[in-house]
C-alpha positions in Angstrom: 0.0 0.0 0.0 1.2 3.5 -0.8 -0.1 7.0 0.0 -1.1 7.4 -3.7 -3.2 4.2 -3.8 -6.2 6.5 -3.5 -9.6 5.5 -2.2 -13.0 7.0 -2.7 -14.3 8.6 0.5 -17.6 6.9 1.4 -20.2 7.1 -1.3 -18.6 10.3 -2.7 -16.3 10.4 -5.7 -13.6 12.2 -3.7 -10.2 10.4 -4.0 -8.2 10.4 -0.8 -5.0 8.6 0.5 -5.3 5.5 2.6 -3.7 7.3 5.5 -4.5 10.9 6.5 -2.0 13.5 7.9 -3.2 14.7 11.3 -2.2 18.2 12.4 -3.2 18.4 16.0 0.6 18.4 16.7 1.2 21.4 14.4 2.2 24.3 16.7 3.7 24.6 20.1 0.9 26.5 21.9 -0.2 23.4 23.8 3.3 22.6 25.0 4.0 19.4 23.2 3.6 20.0 19.5 6.0 20.5 16.5 7.4 23.9 15.8 6.8 25.5 12.4 9.9 24.1 10.7 9.3 20.6 11.9 5.6 20.7 11.0 6.5 21.9 7.5 9.0 19.0 7.1 6.3 16.5 8.1 3.8 18.0 5.6 6.4 18.1 2.8 7.2 14.4 3.4 3.6 13.4 3.3 3.0 15.3 0.0 6.2 13.9 -1.5 5.1 10.4 -0.9 1.8 11.0 -2.7 -0.4 11.8 0.3 -3.3 14.2 -0.3 -5.7 14.0 2.7 -5.0 16.5 5.5 -6.9 16.6 8.7 -7.1 19.6 11.0 -9.6 21.6 13.2 -10.2 25.2 14.1 -9.5 24.3 17.8 -6.1 22.7 17.3 -3.3 24.7 19.0 -5.7 27.6 19.3 -6.0 28.1 15.5 -2.2 27.8 14.9 -2.6 24.4 13.1 -4.8 26.0 10.5 -2.7 29.1 10.1 0.4 27.0 9.6 -1.4 24.9 7.0 -2.5 28.0 5.2 1.2 29.1 4.9 2.5 25.6 4.0 -0.1 25.0 1.3 0.3 28.3 -0.5 0.6 27.5 -4.2 -0.3 23.9 -3.8 -3.7 24.0 -2.2 -5.5 22.3 -5.0 -3.3 19.2 -4.6 -4.8 18.3 -1.3 -8.2 17.3 0.2 -8.4 19.6 3.2 -10.6 18.6 6.1 -11.3 20.7 9.2 -13.8 20.7 12.0 -16.0 23.0 14.0 -17.9 22.7 17.4 -15.2 23.2 20.0 -15.3 26.5 21.8 -12.6 29.1 20.8 -13.8 31.8 23.2 -14.1 30.4 26.8 -17.0 32.1 28.5 -19.0 32.6 25.4 -21.7 29.9 25.1 -22.3 30.5 21.5 -18.7 30.3 20.4 -18.9 26.5 20.5 -21.5 23.8 20.0 -23.1 22.4 16.8 -25.7 25.1 16.1 -25.9 27.1 12.9 -24.2 30.2 14.3 -21.3 28.3 15.6 -20.9 26.5 12.2 -21.1 29.5 10.0 -18.7 31.7 12.2 -16.2 28.8 12.5 -16.2 28.2 8.7 -15.5 31.9 8.0 -12.7 32.0 10.5 -11.2 28.7 9.2 -11.3 29.9 5.6 -9.3 33.0 6.7 -6.7 31.0 8.7 -6.3 28.4 5.9 -6.0 31.0 3.2 -8.5 29.3 1.0 -11.9 29.9 -0.5 -13.5 26.6 0.3 -13.1 23.7 2.8 -13.1 20.3 1.1 -14.6 18.4 4.1 -16.1 20.0 7.2 -16.8 17.8 10.2 -19.0 18.4 13.1 -16.3 17.8 15.8 -18.2 16.5 18.7 -21.9 16.0 19.5 -23.2 18.7 21.9 -26.5 16.9 22.8 -28.5 20.2 22.3 -28.7 21.2 18.7 -31.6 19.7 16.6 -30.3 17.5 13.9 -32.3 19.4 11.2 -30.5 22.6 12.1 -27.1 20.9 11.7 -27.9 19.3 8.3 -29.6 22.4 6.9 -26.6 24.5 7.8 -24.3 22.0 6.2 -26.4 22.1 3.1 -26.4 25.9 3.0 -22.6 25.9 3.1 -22.3 23.3 0.4 -24.8 25.2 -1.9 -22.8 28.4 -1.2 -19.6 26.7 -2.3 -17.8 27.3 1.0 -17.8 23.6 1.9 -17.7 20.8 -0.6 -18.5 17.8 1.6 -19.9 17.2 5.1 -18.7 14.8 7.8 -19.3 14.0 11.4 -17.1 13.0 14.3 -17.6 11.7 17.9 -21.4 11.4 17.8 -23.7 8.5 18.8 -24.6 6.2 15.9 -28.3 6.7 16.3 -27.9 10.5 15.9 -25.7 10.1 12.8 -28.3 7.8 11.3 -31.0 10.4 11.9 -29.0 13.0 10.2 -28.2 10.9 7.1 -31.8 9.8 6.8 -33.0 13.4 7.1 -30.6 14.6 4.4 -31.7 11.9 2.0 -35.4 12.6 2.6 -35.0 16.4 2.1 -32.4 16.4 -0.7 -29.7 18.0 1.4 -26.0 17.4 1.2 -25.3 14.0 2.8 -22.6 13.1 5.3 -19.7 11.3 3.5 -17.3 10.7 6.3 -17.3 9.5 10.0 -14.3 10.3 12.2 -14.0 8.2 15.4 -11.5 7.0 17.8 -10.4 3.5 16.6 -7.4 1.4 17.5 -6.4 -1.9 19.1 -7.1 -0.1 22.4 -10.5 1.2 21.4 -12.7 -1.3 19.5 -16.2 -0.6 20.9 -17.0 1.3 17.7 -17.1 -2.0 15.9 -20.5 -2.9 17.2 -22.6 0.2 16.3 -20.6 3.0 14.5 -18.7 0.9 12.0 -21.7 -1.1 10.8 -23.7 2.1 10.6 -20.9 3.7 8.4 -21.0 0.7 6.1 -24.7 0.8 5.6 -25.0 4.6 5.2 -22.0 5.1 2.9 -19.7 6.9 5.3 -15.9 6.8 4.9 -14.2 6.0 8.2 -11.4 8.0 9.6 -9.6 6.6 12.7 -8.3 9.2 15.1 -5.7 8.2 17.7 -4.8 4.9 16.0 -1.8 4.6 18.4 -4.0 5.3 21.4 -2.2 8.6 22.3 1.1 6.8 22.0 0.3 4.0 24.4 0.5 1.3 21.7 4.0 2.5 20.8 5.3 1.3 24.2 6.3 4.7 25.4 4.4 4.3 28.7 4.7 1.8 31.5 2.5 0.8 34.4 4.4 3.4 36.5 2.8 6.1 34.4 -0.7 5.0 35.6 0.1 6.7 38.9 -0.2 10.1 37.2 -3.3 12.2 38.2 -5.8 11.9 35.3 -6.7 15.6 35.2 -5.2 17.4 32.3 -5.7 20.2 29.9 -4.2 20.7 26.4 -1.3 22.6 27.9 -0.1 19.5 29.9 2.3 16.8 28.7 1.2 14.2 26.2 1.2 11.7 29.1 -1.2 13.9 31.0 -3.5 14.2 28.0 -3.4 10.4 27.4 -4.4 9.9 31.0 -7.2 12.5 30.9 -8.6 11.0 27.7 -8.9 7.6 29.3 -6.4 6.1 26.9 -3.6 5.3 29.4 -5.1 2.3 31.2 -4.0 -1.1 32.5 -5.9 -2.8 29.7 -4.3 -0.6 27.0 -0.9 -1.4 28.4 -1.7 -5.1 28.3 -2.5 -4.7 24.6 0.6 -2.7 24.0 2.7 -5.5 25.5 1.5 -7.9 22.8 2.0 -5.3 20.1 5.6 -5.0 21.3 6.1 -8.7 21.2 4.8 -8.9 17.6 7.0 -6.0 16.7 10.1 -7.6 18.0 9.3 -10.8 16.1 8.9 -8.9 12.9 11.8 -6.5 13.4 9.4 -3.6 13.1 8.3 -0.8 15.4 5.3 -1.2 17.7 3.7 1.9 16.0 4.0 0.2 12.6 2.3 -3.0 13.9 -0.6 -1.1 15.5 -1.1 1.0 12.4 -0.9 -2.0 10.0 -3.7 -3.6 12.0 -5.9 -0.6 11.4 -4.9 -0.4 7.7 -6.0 -4.0 7.2 -9.5 -3.5 8.6 -12.2 -4.1 6.1 -16.0 -3.6 5.8 -15.6 -0.7 6.1 -12.0 0.3 5.4 -10.6 2.5 8.2 -8.2 5.4 7.2 -5.9 6.1 10.1 -5.0 9.7 10.9 -1.3 9.9 11.5 -0.3 12.7 13.9 3.4 12.9 14.8 5.4 15.5 16.7 8.7 14.8 14.9 9.7 13.9 11.3 11.4 10.7 12.6 8.1 9.6 14.2 6.2 10.3 11.0 8.6 8.5 8.8 8.3 5.5 11.1 4.5 5.7 11.0 4.6 5.6 7.2 6.5 2.3 7.4 3.2 0.7 8.3 2.0 1.1 4.7 4.2 -1.7 3.5 3.6 -4.1 6.5 1.1 -6.9 5.9 0.3 -8.8 9.0 -0.5 -12.5 8.5 -3.7 -14.1 9.7 -2.1 -15.6 12.8 -0.8 -12.3 14.0 -4.1 -10.6 13.2 -5.9 -13.2 15.3 -3.5 -12.7 18.2 -4.0 -9.0 18.2 -7.7 -9.4 17.8 -7.9 -11.7 20.8 -6.0 -9.5 23.2 -8.0 -6.4 22.2 -11.5 -7.9 21.9 -14.4 -6.2 23.5 -17.8 -7.7 24.4 -20.5 -6.7 21.9 -23.2 -5.9 24.5 -26.9 -6.1 24.0 -28.5 -6.7 21.6 -25.6 -8.0 19.6 -24.5 -10.8 21.9 -28.2 -11.8 22.3 -28.8 -11.9 18.6 -25.7 -14.0 18.0 -26.8 -16.8 20.3 -27.3 -20.1 18.4 -30.8 -20.5 19.9 -31.9 -17.1 18.7 -30.4 -17.7 15.2 -32.1 -21.1 15.0 -35.5 -19.6 16.0 -35.1 -16.9 13.4 -34.1 -19.2 10.6 -36.0 -22.3 11.5 -32.8 -24.3 10.9 -32.3 -23.0 7.4 -29.2 -21.3 6.0 -29.2 -17.8 4.4 -26.7 -15.0 3.9 -26.7 -11.5 2.5 -25.8 -11.4 -1.2 -23.9 -8.1 -1.0 
């Protein structure tokens, strides 16, 4: 696999790389990111290898990530698919400076266009579900921006499956711009999305983007059980270790999974990061596009090495076993032999496509 082995994104005709460049690490404002020179080197390497799918957000490093991208992409903007997000509050104390509502979306888009130095956003995500805004308000605002040419495609991130399904159905019924992409946390350390969100994406035609495919670095082996003693409270200005703890990523279970990843990596003479990313890259139905976010060029070069690593079935089964999560109701109930026999009457049938 190479970065220029392009995929169509969901049911759209948009061609994107099988791995996206994440830019949450672009800028030093949060205390642990890449400075401008290093961030530019990372972007240049990604583009030189044929990558074209760049992920950012208005909130990242207080807007610096978008401003840096605007400078870096000057003269080559049309060569990339540029995705950004709205929803997170850029003005603490102002209740309308964040959230999913129309005002938040429109103002965020105008500010992002200015920072990015572009006249349109290729893919705009709702960043995180606020639990307050009506879904028709969100989808109508997306449609208005698409019709105005300021946004080309709509996507959604970090939202319950049932809400995403409502939005997509509403868009189809009313002839509004549909969602084409779903961005979710997905890694060996976070597989609960496999039971609701991923099947939903497959059915509704959403391309899947996996954020934190290395579980905030836990799957690289950089943390030990001694790090679990850190207080979990953290803000973006804290260390990466503090953020991993606050996000709930740095756990005993995740460290157990990381142990197996490291064992596999040693046997293959590869890095743990490459093994963890290769597992994500080999997921199917639907394909998951990992978002690669690195602080240094060396880390990013190592991450790209996952593209040419193919894990055999035995290794995949070993990684699947150590990271498996219970489906929960109703999935485990419906999978029981008695229920399946009662449904089928003992006959055999399968879905044709």
